[in-house]
C-alpha positions as protocol buffer text, in pm:
chain_id: "A"
residue {
  index: 1
  type: UNK
  ca { x: -82 y: -784 z: -2262 }
}
residue {
  index: 2
  type: UNK
  ca { x: -81 y: -1138 z: -2188 }
}
residue {
  index: 3
  type: UNK
  ca { x: -45 y: -1085 z: -1821 }
}
residue {
  index: 4
  type: UNK
  ca { x: 51 y: -1490 z: -1743 }
}
residue {
  index: 5
  type: UNK
  ca { x: 355 y: -1387 z: -1978 }
}
residue {
  index: 6
  type: UNK
  ca { x: 395 y: -1097 z: -1825 }
}
residue {
  index: 7
  type: UNK
  ca { x: 365 y: -1260 z: -1466 }
}
residue {
  index: 8
  type: UNK
  ca { x: 667 y: -1484 z: -1538 }
}
residue {
  index: 9
  type: UNK
  ca { x: 932 y: -1240 z: -1735 }
}
residue {
  index: 10
  type: UNK
  ca { x: 880 y: -1016 z: -1470 }
}
residue {
  index: 11
  type: UNK
  ca { x: 817 y: -1251 z: -1117 }
}
residue {
  index: 12
  type: UNK
  ca { x: 1040 y: -1025 z: -908 }
}
residue {
  index: 13
  type: UNK
  ca { x: 831 y: -739 z: -985 }
}
residue {
  index: 14
  type: UNK
  ca { x: 581 y: -794 z: -833 }
}
residue {
  index: 15
  type: UNK
  ca { x: 492 y: -722 z: -414 }
}
residue {
  index: 16
  type: UNK
  ca { x: 197 y: -838 z: -260 }
}
residue {
  index: 17
  type: UNK
  ca { x: 83 y: -749 z: 95 }
}
residue {
  index: 18
  type: UNK
  ca { x: 45 y: -1066 z: 328 }
}
residue {
  index: 19
  type: UNK
  ca { x: -302 y: -1142 z: 507 }
}
residue {
  index: 20
  type: UNK
  ca { x: -170 y: -1465 z: 625 }
}
residue {
  index: 21
  type: UNK
  ca { x: 231 y: -1592 z: 636 }
}
residue {
  index: 22
  type: UNK
  ca { x: 47 y: -1876 z: 500 }
}
residue {
  index: 23
  type: UNK
  ca { x: -23 y: -1698 z: 188 }
}
residue {
  index: 24
  type: UNK
  ca { x: 336 y: -1645 z: 104 }
}
residue {
  index: 25
  type: UNK
  ca { x: 416 y: -2005 z: 2 }
}
residue {
  index: 26
  type: UNK
  ca { x: 92 y: -2024 z: -278 }
}
residue {
  index: 27
  type: UNK
  ca { x: 233 y: -1716 z: -441 }
}
residue {
  index: 28
  type: UNK
  ca { x: 594 y: -1826 z: -420 }
}
residue {
  index: 29
  type: UNK
  ca { x: 407 y: -2170 z: -626 }
}
residue {
  index: 30
  type: UNK
  ca { x: 321 y: -1904 z: -890 }
}
residue {
  index: 31
  type: UNK
  ca { x: 651 y: -1774 z: -923 }
}
residue {
  index: 32
  type: UNK
  ca { x: 586 y: -1428 z: -695 }
}
residue {
  index: 33
  type: UNK
  ca { x: 899 y: -1351 z: -482 }
}
residue {
  index: 34
  type: UNK
  ca { x: 888 y: -1028 z: -309 }
}
residue {
  index: 35
  type: UNK
  ca { x: 587 y: -968 z: -5 }
}
residue {
  index: 36
  type: UNK
  ca { x: 512 y: -686 z: 202 }
}
residue {
  index: 37
  type: UNK
  ca { x: 390 y: -792 z: 600 }
}
residue {
  index: 38
  type: UNK
  ca { x: 218 y: -546 z: 801 }
}
residue {
  index: 39
  type: UNK
  ca { x: 373 y: -436 z: 1114 }
}
residue {
  index: 40
  type: UNK
  ca { x: 160 y: -506 z: 1424 }
}
residue {
  index: 41
  type: UNK
  ca { x: 59 y: -217 z: 1618 }
}
residue {
  index: 42
  type: UNK
  ca { x: 234 y: 29 z: 1343 }
}
residue {
  index: 43
  type: UNK
  ca { x: 14 y: -50 z: 1030 }
}
residue {
  index: 44
  type: UNK
  ca { x: -358 y: 45 z: 988 }
}
residue {
  index: 45
  type: UNK
  ca { x: -556 y: -52 z: 708 }
}
residue {
  index: 46
  type: UNK
  ca { x: -517 y: -394 z: 671 }
}
residue {
  index: 47
  type: UNK
  ca { x: -660 y: -716 z: 730 }
}
residue {
  index: 48
  type: UNK
  ca { x: -395 y: -877 z: 967 }
}
residue {
  index: 49
  type: UNK
  ca { x: -57 y: -749 z: 1074 }
}
residue {
  index: 50
  type: UNK
  ca { x: 234 y: -960 z: 1231 }
}
residue {
  index: 51
  type: UNK
  ca { x: 452 y: -906 z: 1534 }
}
residue {
  index: 52
  type: UNK
  ca { x: 821 y: -916 z: 1570 }
}
residue {
  index: 53
  type: UNK
  ca { x: 859 y: -1286 z: 1597 }
}
residue {
  index: 54
  type: UNK
  ca { x: 680 y: -1388 z: 1293 }
}
residue {
  index: 55
  type: UNK
  ca { x: 843 y: -1118 z: 1074 }
}
residue {
  index: 56
  type: UNK
  ca { x: 1191 y: -1233 z: 1158 }
}
residue {
  index: 57
  type: UNK
  ca { x: 1084 y: -1549 z: 1075 }
}
residue {
  index: 58
  type: UNK
  ca { x: 927 y: -1452 z: 725 }
}
residue {
  index: 59
  type: UNK
  ca { x: 1031 y: -1098 z: 653 }
}
residue {
  index: 60
  type: UNK
  ca { x: 1386 y: -1276 z: 479 }
}
residue {
  index: 61
  type: UNK
  ca { x: 1409 y: -1014 z: 159 }
}
residue {
  index: 62
  type: UNK
  ca { x: 1085 y: -888 z: 184 }
}
residue {
  index: 63
  type: UNK
  ca { x: 976 y: -566 z: 369 }
}
residue {
  index: 64
  type: UNK
  ca { x: 794 y: -420 z: 659 }
}
residue {
  index: 65
  type: UNK
  ca { x: 537 y: -218 z: 645 }
}
residue {
  index: 66
  type: UNK
  ca { x: 492 y: 123 z: 897 }
}
residue {
  index: 67
  type: UNK
  ca { x: 200 y: 292 z: 763 }
}
residue {
  index: 68
  type: UNK
  ca { x: 48 y: 457 z: 1139 }
}
residue {
  index: 69
  type: UNK
  ca { x: 75 y: 819 z: 1145 }
}
residue {
  index: 70
  type: UNK
  ca { x: 318 y: 808 z: 1494 }
}
residue {
  index: 71
  type: UNK
  ca { x: 386 y: 1122 z: 1800 }
}
residue {
  index: 72
  type: UNK
  ca { x: 619 y: 1091 z: 1987 }
}
residue {
  index: 73
  type: UNK
  ca { x: 549 y: 854 z: 2209 }
}
residue {
  index: 74
  type: UNK
  ca { x: 532 y: 620 z: 1864 }
}
residue {
  index: 75
  type: UNK
  ca { x: 829 y: 693 z: 1767 }
}
residue {
  index: 76
  type: UNK
  ca { x: 1029 y: 608 z: 2070 }
}
residue {
  index: 77
  type: UNK
  ca { x: 809 y: 265 z: 2045 }
}
residue {
  index: 78
  type: UNK
  ca { x: 872 y: 234 z: 1718 }
}
residue {
  index: 79
  type: UNK
  ca { x: 1285 y: 228 z: 1781 }
}
residue {
  index: 80
  type: UNK
  ca { x: 1281 y: -3 z: 1979 }
}
residue {
  index: 81
  type: UNK
  ca { x: 1068 y: -240 z: 1755 }
}
residue {
  index: 82
  type: UNK
  ca { x: 1289 y: -170 z: 1496 }
}
residue {
  index: 83
  type: UNK
  ca { x: 1601 y: -282 z: 1651 }
}
residue {
  index: 84
  type: UNK
  ca { x: 1474 y: -616 z: 1694 }
}
residue {
  index: 85
  type: UNK
  ca { x: 1405 y: -646 z: 1309 }
}
residue {
  index: 86
  type: UNK
  ca { x: 1675 y: -880 z: 1175 }
}
residue {
  index: 87
  type: UNK
  ca { x: 1604 y: -1038 z: 862 }
}
residue {
  index: 88
  type: UNK
  ca { x: 1342 y: -751 z: 670 }
}
residue {
  index: 89
  type: UNK
  ca { x: 1514 y: -643 z: 283 }
}
residue {
  index: 90
  type: UNK
  ca { x: 1350 y: -298 z: 420 }
}
residue {
  index: 91
  type: UNK
  ca { x: 1027 y: -27 z: 549 }
}
residue {
  index: 92
  type: UNK
  ca { x: 771 y: 104 z: 365 }
}
residue {
  index: 93
  type: UNK
  ca { x: 627 y: 393 z: 560 }
}
residue {
  index: 94
  type: UNK
  ca { x: 388 y: 681 z: 571 }
}
residue {
  index: 95
  type: UNK
  ca { x: 511 y: 939 z: 842 }
}
residue {
  index: 96
  type: UNK
  ca { x: 875 y: 1093 z: 703 }
}
residue {
  index: 97
  type: UNK
  ca { x: 978 y: 1074 z: 1093 }
}
residue {
  index: 98
  type: UNK
  ca { x: 1002 y: 672 z: 1041 }
}
residue {
  index: 99
  type: UNK
  ca { x: 1252 y: 747 z: 713 }
}
residue {
  index: 100
  type: UNK
  ca { x: 1480 y: 1005 z: 988 }
}
residue {
  index: 101
  type: UNK
  ca { x: 1485 y: 720 z: 1238 }
}
residue {
  index: 102
  type: UNK
  ca { x: 1631 y: 485 z: 1028 }
}
residue {
  index: 103
  type: UNK
  ca { x: 1866 y: 711 z: 949 }
}
residue {
  index: 104
  type: UNK
  ca { x: 1953 y: 750 z: 1318 }
}
residue {
  index: 105
  type: UNK
  ca { x: 1961 y: 430 z: 1376 }
}
residue {
  index: 106
  type: UNK
  ca { x: 2234 y: 405 z: 1100 }
}
residue {
  index: 107
  type: UNK
  ca { x: 2030 y: 110 z: 998 }
}
residue {
  index: 108
  type: UNK
  ca { x: 2134 y: -89 z: 646 }
}
residue {
  index: 109
  type: UNK
  ca { x: 1773 y: -157 z: 507 }
}
residue {
  index: 110
  type: UNK
  ca { x: 1577 y: 25 z: 246 }
}
residue {
  index: 111
  type: UNK
  ca { x: 1337 y: 283 z: 285 }
}
residue {
  index: 112
  type: UNK
  ca { x: 1046 y: 368 z: 56 }
}
residue {
  index: 113
  type: UNK
  ca { x: 802 y: 655 z: 112 }
}
residue {
  index: 114
  type: UNK
  ca { x: 433 y: 544 z: 94 }
}
residue {
  index: 115
  type: UNK
  ca { x: 187 y: 840 z: 158 }
}
residue {
  index: 116
  type: UNK
  ca { x: -135 y: 685 z: -38 }
}
residue {
  index: 117
  type: UNK
  ca { x: -258 y: 1025 z: -172 }
}
residue {
  index: 118
  type: UNK
  ca { x: 39 y: 1255 z: -192 }
}
residue {
  index: 119
  type: UNK
  ca { x: 313 y: 1131 z: -457 }
}
residue {
  index: 120
  type: UNK
  ca { x: 139 y: 1320 z: -747 }
}
residue {
  index: 121
  type: UNK
  ca { x: 450 y: 1459 z: -906 }
}
residue {
  index: 122
  type: UNK
  ca { x: 820 y: 1365 z: -994 }
}
residue {
  index: 123
  type: UNK
  ca { x: 961 y: 1707 z: -863 }
}
residue {
  index: 124
  type: UNK
  ca { x: 873 y: 1615 z: -525 }
}
residue {
  index: 125
  type: UNK
  ca { x: 909 y: 1227 z: -531 }
}
residue {
  index: 126
  type: UNK
  ca { x: 1293 y: 1325 z: -661 }
}
residue {
  index: 127
  type: UNK
  ca { x: 1324 y: 1530 z: -370 }
}
residue {
  index: 128
  type: UNK
  ca { x: 1255 y: 1239 z: -90 }
}
residue {
  index: 129
  type: UNK
  ca { x: 1468 y: 1080 z: -346 }
}
residue {
  index: 130
  type: UNK
  ca { x: 1782 y: 1302 z: -339 }
}
residue {
  index: 131
  type: UNK
  ca { x: 1729 y: 1290 z: 21 }
}
residue {
  index: 132
  type: UNK
  ca { x: 1790 y: 923 z: 38 }
}
residue {
  index: 133
  type: UNK
  ca { x: 1498 y: 777 z: 63 }
}
residue {
  index: 134
  type: UNK
  ca { x: 1527 y: 418 z: -152 }
}
residue {
  index: 135
  type: UNK
  ca { x: 1179 y: 388 z: -333 }
}
residue {
  index: 136
  type: UNK
  ca { x: 851 y: 552 z: -334 }
}
residue {
  index: 137
  type: UNK
  ca { x: 471 y: 502 z: -422 }
}
residue {
  index: 138
  type: UNK
  ca { x: 331 y: 695 z: -676 }
}
residue {
  index: 139
  type: UNK
  ca { x: -57 y: 733 z: -641 }
}
residue {
  index: 140
  type: UNK
  ca { x: -316 y: 588 z: -859 }
}
residue {
  index: 141
  type: UNK
  ca { x: -567 y: 815 z: -843 }
}
residue {
  index: 142
  type: UNK
  ca { x: -413 y: 970 z: -1184 }
}
residue {
  index: 143
  type: UNK
  ca { x: -463 y: 929 z: -1521 }
}
residue {
  index: 144
  type: UNK
  ca { x: -193 y: 659 z: -1677 }
}
residue {
  index: 145
  type: UNK
  ca { x: -11 y: 932 z: -1859 }
}
residue {
  index: 146
  type: UNK
  ca { x: 56 y: 1139 z: -1566 }
}
residue {
  index: 147
  type: UNK
  ca { x: 200 y: 798 z: -1406 }
}
residue {
  index: 148
  type: UNK
  ca { x: 418 y: 748 z: -1705 }
}
residue {
  index: 149
  type: UNK
  ca { x: 549 y: 1115 z: -1647 }
}
residue {
  index: 150
  type: UNK
  ca { x: 623 y: 1077 z: -1337 }
}
residue {
  index: 151
  type: UNK
  ca { x: 817 y: 715 z: -1402 }
}
residue {
  index: 152
  type: UNK
  ca { x: 1006 y: 891 z: -1685 }
}
residue {
  index: 153
  type: UNK
  ca { x: 1083 y: 1188 z: -1454 }
}
residue {
  index: 154
  type: UNK
  ca { x: 1208 y: 1013 z: -1181 }
}
residue {
  index: 155
  type: UNK
  ca { x: 1590 y: 969 z: -1060 }
}
residue {
  index: 156
  type: UNK
  ca { x: 1503 y: 585 z: -929 }
}
residue {
  index: 157
  type: UNK
  ca { x: 1242 y: 307 z: -1012 }
}
residue {
  index: 158
  type: UNK
  ca { x: 888 y: 352 z: -801 }
}
residue {
  index: 159
  type: UNK
  ca { x: 592 y: 156 z: -733 }
}
residue {
  index: 160
  type: UNK
  ca { x: 308 y: 162 z: -939 }
}
residue {
  index: 161
  type: UNK
  ca { x: -1 y: -1 z: -739 }
}
residue {
  index: 162
  type: UNK
  ca { x: -173 y: -272 z: -992 }
}
residue {
  index: 163
  type: UNK
  ca { x: -423 y: -429 z: -799 }
}
residue {
  index: 164
  type: UNK
  ca { x: -650 y: -406 z: -482 }
}
residue {
  index: 165
  type: UNK
  ca { x: -908 y: -190 z: -235 }
}
residue {
  index: 166
  type: UNK
  ca { x: -776 y: 154 z: -309 }
}
residue {
  index: 167
  type: UNK
  ca { x: -762 y: 346 z: 60 }
}
residue {
  index: 168
  type: UNK
  ca { x: -995 y: 662 z: 51 }
}
residue {
  index: 169
  type: UNK
  ca { x: -924 y: 798 z: 372 }
}
residue {
  index: 170
  type: UNK
  ca { x: -763 y: 729 z: 687 }
}
residue {
  index: 171
  type: UNK
  ca { x: -866 y: 953 z: 1024 }
}
residue {
  index: 172
  type: UNK
  ca { x: -689 y: 886 z: 1371 }
}
residue {
  index: 173
  type: UNK
  ca { x: -988 y: 889 z: 1499 }
}
residue {
  index: 174
  type: UNK
  ca { x: -1248 y: 572 z: 1619 }
}
residue {
  index: 175
  type: UNK
  ca { x: -1512 y: 665 z: 1388 }
}
residue {
  index: 176
  type: UNK
  ca { x: -1666 y: 337 z: 1413 }
}
residue {
  index: 177
  type: UNK
  ca { x: -1603 y: 265 z: 1794 }
}
residue {
  index: 178
  type: UNK
  ca { x: -1756 y: 579 z: 1822 }
}
residue {
  index: 179
  type: UNK
  ca { x: -2021 y: 567 z: 1623 }
}
residue {
  index: 180
  type: UNK
  ca { x: -2146 y: 183 z: 1764 }
}
residue {
  index: 181
  type: UNK
  ca { x: -2065 y: 363 z: 2119 }
}
residue {
  index: 182
  type: UNK
  ca { x: -2354 y: 686 z: 2009 }
}
residue {
  index: 183
  type: UNK
  ca { x: -2626 y: 468 z: 1850 }
}
residue {
  index: 184
  type: UNK
  ca { x: -2547 y: 133 z: 2120 }
}
residue {
  index: 185
  type: UNK
  ca { x: -2512 y: -101 z: 1809 }
}
residue {
  index: 186
  type: UNK
  ca { x: -2232 y: -388 z: 1861 }
}
residue {
  index: 187
  type: UNK
  ca { x: -1897 y: -243 z: 1803 }
}
residue {
  index: 188
  type: UNK
  ca { x: -1817 y: -416 z: 1467 }
}
residue {
  index: 189
  type: UNK
  ca { x: -1480 y: -272 z: 1365 }
}
residue {
  index: 190
  type: UNK
  ca { x: -1497 y: -406 z: 1016 }
}
residue {
  index: 191
  type: UNK
  ca { x: -1815 y: -328 z: 757 }
}
residue {
  index: 192
  type: UNK
  ca { x: -1908 y: -203 z: 480 }
}
residue {
  index: 193
  type: UNK
  ca { x: -2116 y: 107 z: 453 }
}
residue {
  index: 194
  type: UNK
  ca { x: -2296 y: 310 z: 146 }
}
residue {
  index: 195
  type: UNK
  ca { x: -2312 y: 652 z: 80 }
}
residue {
  index: 196
  type: UNK
  ca { x: -2657 y: 766 z: 107 }
}
residue {
  index: 197
  type: UNK
  ca { x: -2691 y: 1060 z: -195 }
}
residue {
  index: 198
  type: UNK
  ca { x: -2448 y: 889 z: -436 }
}
residue {
  index: 199
  type: UNK
  ca { x: -2495 y: 508 z: -347 }
}
residue {
  index: 200
  type: UNK
  ca { x: -2094 y: 460 z: -357 }
}
residue {
  index: 201
  type: UNK
  ca { x: -1981 y: 169 z: -133 }
}
residue {
  index: 202
  type: UNK
  ca { x: -1694 y: 163 z: 89 }
}
residue {
  index: 203
  type: UNK
  ca { x: -1491 y: -86 z: 311 }
}
residue {
  index: 204
  type: UNK
  ca { x: -1401 y: -4 z: 648 }
}
residue {
  index: 205
  type: UNK
  ca { x: -1155 y: -113 z: 892 }
}
residue {
  index: 206
  type: UNK
  ca { x: -1063 y: -30 z: 1207 }
}
residue {
  index: 207
  type: UNK
  ca { x: -808 y: -45 z: 1488 }
}
residue {
  index: 208
  type: UNK
  ca { x: -690 y: 126 z: 1773 }
}
residue {
  index: 209
  type: UNK
  ca { x: -480 y: 328 z: 1535 }
}
residue {
  index: 210
  type: UNK
  ca { x: -740 y: 455 z: 1382 }
}
residue {
  index: 211
  type: UNK
  ca { x: -1004 y: 381 z: 1079 }
}
residue {
  index: 212
  type: UNK
  ca { x: -955 y: 389 z: 724 }
}
residue {
  index: 213
  type: UNK
  ca { x: -1195 y: 374 z: 439 }
}
residue {
  index: 214
  type: UNK
  ca { x: -1125 y: 148 z: 134 }
}
residue {
  index: 215
  type: UNK
  ca { x: -1322 y: 237 z: -215 }
}
residue {
  index: 216
  type: UNK
  ca { x: -1610 y: -45 z: -234 }
}
residue {
  index: 217
  type: UNK
  ca { x: -1469 y: -181 z: -624 }
}
residue {
  index: 218
  type: UNK
  ca { x: -1111 y: -319 z: -681 }
}
residue {
  index: 219
  type: UNK
  ca { x: -852 y: -125 z: -893 }
}
residue {
  index: 220
  type: UNK
  ca { x: -732 y: -343 z: -1160 }
}
residue {
  index: 221
  type: UNK
  ca { x: -459 y: -147 z: -1334 }
}
residue {
  index: 222
  type: UNK
  ca { x: -301 y: -415 z: -1509 }
}
residue {
  index: 223
  type: UNK
  ca { x: -283 y: -159 z: -1798 }
}
residue {
  index: 224
  type: UNK
  ca { x: 25 y: -42 z: -1612 }
}
residue {
  index: 225
  type: UNK
  ca { x: 205 y: -384 z: -1617 }
}
residue {
  index: 226
  type: UNK
  ca { x: 406 y: -271 z: -1949 }
}
residue {
  index: 227
  type: UNK
  ca { x: 569 y: 59 z: -1777 }
}
residue {
  index: 228
  type: UNK
  ca { x: 933 y: 107 z: -1748 }
}
residue {
  index: 229
  type: UNK
  ca { x: 1168 y: 263 z: -1442 }
}
residue {
  index: 230
  type: UNK
  ca { x: 888 y: 31 z: -1208 }
}
residue {
  index: 231
  type: UNK
  ca { x: 1070 y: -123 z: -927 }
}
residue {
  index: 232
  type: UNK
  ca { x: 787 y: -307 z: -815 }
}
residue {
  index: 233
  type: UNK
  ca { x: 435 y: -361 z: -933 }
}
residue {
  index: 234
  type: UNK
  ca { x: 210 y: -343 z: -589 }
}
residue {
  index: 235
  type: UNK
  ca { x: -92 y: -547 z: -473 }
}
residue {
  index: 236
  type: UNK
  ca { x: -269 y: -472 z: -190 }
}
residue {
  index: 237
  type: UNK
  ca { x: -422 y: -806 z: -106 }
}
residue {
  index: 238
  type: UNK
  ca { x: -673 y: -711 z: 171 }
}
residue {
  index: 239
  type: UNK
  ca { x: -1041 y: -811 z: 196 }
}
residue {
  index: 240
  type: UNK
  ca { x: -954 y: -1020 z: -78 }
}
residue {
  index: 241
  type: UNK
  ca { x: -968 y: -1433 z: -109 }
}
residue {
  index: 242
  type: UNK
  ca { x: -626 y: -1549 z: -260 }
}
residue {
  index: 243
  type: UNK
  ca { x: -787 y: -1721 z: -533 }
}
residue {
  index: 244
  type: UNK
  ca { x: -882 y: -1386 z: -667 }
}
residue {
  index: 245
  type: UNK
  ca { x: -545 y: -1258 z: -684 }
}
residue {
  index: 246
  type: UNK
  ca { x: -455 y: -1532 z: -842 }
}
residue {
  index: 247
  type: UNK
  ca { x: -689 y: -1533 z: -1135 }
}
residue {
  index: 248
  type: UNK
  ca { x: -528 y: -1150 z: -1135 }
}
residue {
  index: 249
  type: UNK
  ca { x: -175 y: -1298 z: -1181 }
}
residue {
  index: 250
  type: UNK
  ca { x: -316 y: -1519 z: -1428 }
}
residue {
  index: 251
  type: UNK
  ca { x: -456 y: -1268 z: -1665 }
}
residue {
  index: 252
  type: UNK
  ca { x: -794 y: -1358 z: -1560 }
}
residue {
  index: 253
  type: UNK
  ca { x: -1087 y: -1098 z: -1539 }
}
residue {
  index: 254
  type: UNK
  ca { x: -1196 y: -960 z: -1208 }
}
residue {
  index: 255
  type: UNK
  ca { x: -1559 y: -933 z: -1129 }
}
residue {
  index: 256
  type: UNK
  ca { x: -1619 y: -582 z: -905 }
}
residue {
  index: 257
  type: UNK
  ca { x: -1337 y: -396 z: -1061 }
}
residue {
  index: 258
  type: UNK
  ca { x: -1227 y: -114 z: -1244 }
}
residue {
  index: 259
  type: UNK
  ca { x: -944 y: 106 z: -1358 }
}
residue {
  index: 260
  type: UNK
  ca { x: -1015 y: 396 z: -1122 }
}
residue {
  index: 261
  type: UNK
  ca { x: -896 y: 726 z: -1264 }
}
residue {
  index: 262
  type: UNK
  ca { x: -626 y: 560 z: -1513 }
}
residue {
  index: 263
  type: UNK
  ca { x: -890 y: 706 z: -1811 }
}
residue {
  index: 264
  type: UNK
  ca { x: -1023 y: 1010 z: -1664 }
}
residue {
  index: 265
  type: UNK
  ca { x: -845 y: 1298 z: -1426 }
}
residue {
  index: 266
  type: UNK
  ca { x: -978 y: 1299 z: -1075 }
}
residue {
  index: 267
  type: UNK
  ca { x: -1174 y: 1617 z: -1001 }
}
residue {
  index: 268
  type: UNK
  ca { x: -970 y: 1707 z: -700 }
}
residue {
  index: 269
  type: UNK
  ca { x: -679 y: 1847 z: -843 }
}
residue {
  index: 270
  type: UNK
  ca { x: -577 y: 2234 z: -865 }
}
residue {
  index: 271
  type: UNK
  ca { x: -439 y: 2253 z: -1233 }
}
residue {
  index: 272
  type: UNK
  ca { x: -115 y: 2463 z: -1292 }
}
residue {
  index: 273
  type: UNK
  ca { x: -266 y: 2776 z: -1508 }
}
residue {
  index: 274
  type: UNK
  ca { x: -433 y: 2803 z: -1219 }
}
residue {
  index: 275
  type: UNK
  ca { x: -201 y: 2883 z: -976 }
}
């Protein structure tokens, strides 16, 4: 499929995370209209995050990301912040308590559930959609046929990840800081590592909310762009140069990329016959 034609026909179907606010104008020039802005102190694992004033200025018709796992104190802090957000289209969240807070406050915004690894079947996704959640991300640790099956059976349009580094894990612990402190190393909170036995590479990023590991190879899921019942095709631009994102949108081949599990089943899954 010619991605250049698809992006022109479906330019309002792409959702791109933002690293720099100046990136928005560039993406708009190539036809992308919807963006994801990580919220400062409430988003983890992204290259940059933005404060209330910045999101209110640039967030019109865009989404705010809140993917930090929250305790009771964090929910109380978020409550004060959410009430100051004036222009956003909706909130994309990982902790289901964020959805309950939005309901409690009676906010008329979209709510999109993004638990990274866990939206792997349409029955659990439909459960949350039937509770009132606007949409959800599908895990991209699935085959293309499994993603298609979820889309065909979902009660609402869903979000499909088509480009970017895949998150491998998120820990509330400060793994890099603890390691660097123990070995008396400089406290670099963003680095690349290699697993010694497999040789597999990861990108690691840490902030005060925890540590996130990304697969060291970019996920390129352009073959999913023809699927139906999709609200947005998501591009996580973190740690990727903007010109590479533009190349993807223009249908060019991307170095250091693969299509993840789209053509091969993960071994980390229970089959129905084993239950």
